[in-house]
N, C-alpha and C positions, 0 to 999 in steps of 0.2 A: 678153503683157507681156514685154518684153526683160529679161533678168536677167544680171547680172555678179557675179562675186566682187569684193568691194570692201572697203576699210577706211574707216571714217568716225568722225568725232568731232563732237559737237554744239557749237554756238557759245556764247559767253558770255551771250547774251541771245536771246530768242525770234526777234527779227528781225535777228540778226547777219548780216553778209555770208556768203555761201556760196561756197567756192572748190572747183572741181573740178580734180583733178590727174591728168595723163596721162603715164605713164612712157615711156621710150625702149625700143627693141628690146633684149630681154634683161633689162630691168628688171621691176619688179612694183609693186604698190600701195604699197609702202613707200618707193619711191625719193625722193619729195618730201614725204612725209607730215609728218614732224617739222619739216622746213625750212619748210613752209607755215605752221606755227604762229608762226614768227619773221617770215615775210613779211607776214602779215595777222593780227596778234594778236587773239584773240577770235572769229575767223571759224569757222563750221562748215566741216568738211573732208570731202570725198568723193573717194576715189581708186579708180576701177575698174581691175581687172586685165584686160589684153588677153587675148582668148580664142582667139587664133590662135597656133599653135606653128610656128616656122620652125627646124627642126633643134634643137628644145628651147628656143629663145629666144622669149619671149612678145612678141606684136605685137597690133595692133588690126585689121589687115586683111592680106590676102595680097598678095604681089608675085611677079613672075616673074623679076625681076632687080633689081639696084641701080637705083633710080629708075624702074622699070617696074612699074606697079601693075596688079593685076587689077581693072579698073574696075567690073565687075559685083559683085565681092565688096566693093569699097569702098562702092558704093552701098547694098548690103544691110546692111553693118555700120554705116554712117553712120546709116541709118534706125533700126536697133536702138539705137545709142548715144543718138540724139536722144530716143527714147522713154524710155530709162532716165533721162536727165538731166532731162527734163520731169517725170517722176514724182518724182524727188528734190526738185526745186524746189517742186512742188506740196505735198509733205509739210511743207516748212519755211517757205515763204513769206518768204524772206530779203529784207532791204532792198536787197541788190545781189548779182548773180551774176557771179562771176569765174572765169577759167579759166587754167591754166598747163599747157603741154605741151612736151616735149622730143623732137625728132627724130620718130619714128613717132607719138609722143603729140601733138606739135604738128600733125602732118598730119591725124590724126583730129579733133582739135579744130577746125582750120581747115575741114575738110570739113563738120562739123556746122554751123559758122557760115554756110557758103555756103547751106545749105538752111534754116537757122533763124536768120536774122540778128537776131531779137528776143530770143534766148535769153540771150546774155551781154552784160553791161554793159561789161566790160573783159576782155581776154585778153592773155596773154604767150605768144608762139609762139617757142620757142627752137630755132633751127636747123631750120626747116621746109623741106620740099621739095614743091612742088605742080607736077608736070610736065604740067599741062593748064590750059586757060583756064577759070577759075571763072565761074559765071553772074552776071549783073547782080543786085544785091540792094540793099536799103536799110539801110545801117548808120548812118544819122543818129543822133547822140547816143551812138554806141559808140566805145570806145577800144581800140586794138590796138598792142602793142609787139612788134616782131620783133627778136630778138637773133641775131647771126650772126657767123661767123668769115670774115674776108676771104679766107682760103685754104682754106676748107672743101671737101674733095674730094667729099663726099656731097651737100651742099646748097650749090651754087655761089652766089657773091655776087650774081650777076645775077638769079638766081631769087628770092633773099631780097628784093632791092630791088623786083622786079616784084610780089611778093605785097603788100608794103607799099603800093606804088603802086595796086594793085587796090583795097585797102581805102579809101585816100584818095579814089580816083575814085568810089567808091560811098558816100561820105558820112561815113566814119569819120574820127576823129582818129587817125592812124597815124604811127609813127616807127620808125626802125631804130637799134639800138645795135650797133656793130661791135667786135670785138676782132681782133687781128692774128694769130690762130691758125687752127685748123681746126675740126673737129666737136666738140671738147671744150667743156664748160661752164667758163667762167672767172669769177673773182670779180666782175669789173666788170659782167658781165651780170646776175649775181644781185643786185648792189646796185642796178642800174638797174630790175630787176623789182620790188624792194622799194619803191623810190621811186614807181614807176609805180602800183603797186597800192594804195598808201596815199593817193594824191591823188584 
């Protein structure tokens, strides 16, 4: 059984929505935990901590350079994360399963979705970078919001749009919300995430 250090809080009701939260490189399980209570009031929350250290900064999988992923490690850690998430869902049996990730957290969340398209009802991928062609999958009935900076030097705008297009082409309802900055999180994308997750 895959195990992670994580922070969690139960929902307001037995069948409350469950939101999984994935931090960016250098963050931890606290990065979005309190904010998620405002995003989806009453939802159960689970925030796993990345178990890879890159010069002391926590991540969810290894890379050999900026935007150059260790694909074998990504596959192994995606499988472990998927097992962990399914176990948490099975424990709670929520009405809806949501996900939010930023940067490296968005990348592991997207990678889980590629292999387990049935797992999440709706996800918010903030500044993701997927530098490979994802496999075909069935995302019918699923919703994806990509938030991105038009001048992001780490997650280029074209890559963000391509990821949203991938989800759309595979049956999801997908949209992109842009801001005119770089890799930082801005208020307008947080507001967009809040609206998206409450509908």
